[in-house]
N, C-alpha and C positions, 0 to 999 in steps of 0.2 A: 336117418332121422336127425335133423339139426337140433342143437341144444337150445337155440334161442329163437326158434321160428314161431312158436305158439305157446299158449297156456293150455294145458290139457291134463287128463288124469295122471299122466306120467310126470306131472309136477314140473313143467318147464316155466321158469320165471324170466320174462323178457326185460332185462335191465341193461339198457344200452351202455356199453363201455365197461360193464362189470366183469370181474374175473368169473369164470364158469366152473362150477363144481358138479361132478357127477356122483350121485349117491347110489351105491349098490347095496341094497338092504332088502331082505325078503319079509321082514316084520313091518307091516304097514304102519303100526302105531309108532315104532321107533323112527321110521323114515319120515313120518309127518312131523315129528318133533325136530329132527335134524334139519329138514328143509325150512321150517319156520325160523329157526335160529340162524341158519346160514343166510337166509334172505334178509333177516333183520340186520345182519352185518353188512348188507349191501352186495352180496354175492348172488350171481345168477345160478340157478340150480336146475338139475334134471335128475330124475329118479328112475332106476330100473330095478326089478326084483331078483334078477339072477345073473350069473356070470356070462352066459352066452350073449345075452342082450347087452351087457356092459362092453364086451369085446366088439360087438357090431357097432354100437354107438361110438365108441372111442375111435374105431377105424374110419368111420364115415365123417366124423366131425370131432376131432380131439378136444377134450375139455382142458382146462388149465390145471385141474387136480381131480383125483378120484378118492372118495371116501368109500372104503371097501370092507364089507363085513367078511369075517373069516368063515363063518358057518353059513353056507349058501346051498340051496338045492342044486343038484346036478354037479357042476364044477364048483369045487370049494374055493375059498378066497385065495389060498396059496397058489392054486393052479391058475386062477384068473390073473393074479399078480405076475406070475411067471410069464404068461402069454402077453400081458400088457408090456412087460419089459422087452419082449422080442419085437413087438409092434412099434412101441414108442419108448425108447430107452430113457428119455429125460422126463417122461410124464410123472409128476409127483403123485405118490400114493400114501394115504393115511389109512391104516388098517384098524378096524374095530374087532376086538376079540373078547369073548366071554371067558376065555381060558387064561387063568392067571399064572400058569406055570411058566418059569423062565424059558424052558425049552420051546414052548409054543410061541412066545414072543420072539425068540431068536429065529425060529423058523420063518416067521414073517419078514424079519429083517434080511435073512439070508436070500430070500427070493426077490428082494429089492424094494420092500416098503421103506418109505422115508421116515415114517413115524407110526406109532400105534397108540390107541386109547383103549383102556380096559373097560368092559361093561361090568356093572352099571356105571355110567359116566355122567359127569355134569355136561350138559349141552354147551354151556359157556366155555368149559375147558376145551371141548372139541373145537369150537370156533376159534379159540386162541391158537390151538395147535395148527389148524388149517391156515390161519392168517400168517403164522410164523413160517410155515413151509412155502406159502405163496410169495412172501417177501423175499425169501432166499432163492426163489426160482427165476428172479428177474435181476438185471444188473443193478448194483448198488448206485453206480454213478456212471455217466457216459464216458468219462475219461479214465476209467479203471485201467491199471497197468496190465501189460502183457508180461507174464513171468516166464523167464527162460532158464532152464536148468539142463545143460547138456542137450540131449535129444528130446527133452520134454518141453512143451510150450503150453502154458495155461493162460488163456485169454479171459480175464474176468468180466470184461464188458460183453463179450459175445457168449460167455458161459460155455466155452468150448476148450477142449484140451487135445493135443496131439502128441504122439510118441513115435519117434522114427518116421515122421511124416504122415503117419496114419491116425485117424481119429480114435480117441478113447471113448467108448460108450459108457458113460457114467450116469448114475442117478444124480438127482440134485444134491442129496446129502453127500454122496461120494465126491462130487465136484467141490462142494463147500469145504470138505475136509482136506482134499488135496490142495486147493488154493490156499487155505489157511496155513497148512504145514509148509508148503513151498515158500510162501511169503515170509515165514518165520524159520527158515532153514537153520539148523544148528542148535535150536532151542528145544528142550524137552518139555512136554506138557503132560500133566496127569489126565486121566480119563475124566475126572471131575471138571478140570479146566476146559477140556474139549467140549464136554456137554454144555458148559456155560457159554463158551465163545463161538462154537460152531452151531450147536443146536438151539442156543438161547434158553436152555433149561437151567434153573437154579437147583432143581432136584430131579433126578432121573436114574434109570437103570444103567449102570456103567457097562453092562454087557452090550448095550447099543453101540458104544464106541468100539468095543472089541470086534463085533461083527462087521462093522463098516471098515475097520482097518484090514481085516482078513479079506474082505471083498476087494478093497482097493489094491492090496498087495497082489492079488491074482491078476490085476490088470496092468500094473506098472513095474512089477519085479520079474526079471527073467526066471528066477527060481523063488517063488513065494515062500518056500520052506526055509530058505536062507536069505532073507531080505538084506539088501545092501543100501537101500535108500530110505524106506519107511521102517526104521529099526525100533526095537523094543529097548527101552531103558529100564532095566530091572529095578523095581522098587519105586519107580516114578511114573512112567507111562510110555510115550512114543515121541520120536524125533525124526525129522526129515534131514538126511545127510545130502548136501549138495554134491553134484558130480565133480 
């Protein structure tokens, strides 16, 4: 099922040239509100009510971003996000959760969500979060530098990174964090600074940074438990040490 082939009960909006957002939400009222606000922001939208449909649609015609509810019938949002990461590692995912506990939010980030919004939420806030993630999922400028650090190569224009000649499978936020730290090697940043400069948040949960650092270390460090490149600066935050 294509995301932009027709208007139908599944809420496909055919907006030529628009970024495409797939909303995975089993509550029809919430989905209707989300779709209306996303379309008003100029985004093409599609809606499916469950995780299996989300996986099928994404495999057949990958959207530019998925808004994914945590509490879904059948496969829950965490499992859907995990499978999406296996299918499409760079596909941005914004998770909706009614669970306010830090552990639940961290669980979403651990399986690869780029961002999360707590229910009940302001639809406008969600749109802003979606737009922020979409902006960071495309090159900032055609002539962006290729960063080289030993066996690591980060191509900001292509939004691709390799280590030892092999591709690094990074989420968009992981790529943003890696590129930012490598470009500013040797400088320590607090989690608040990273939230502001990488995520674009003035206020946010600092555990978001902690989770992404942990995930990134698992991909770039030979021994993530004893990091040599993405190091912790106690009392400050994190620093990238050049090779």
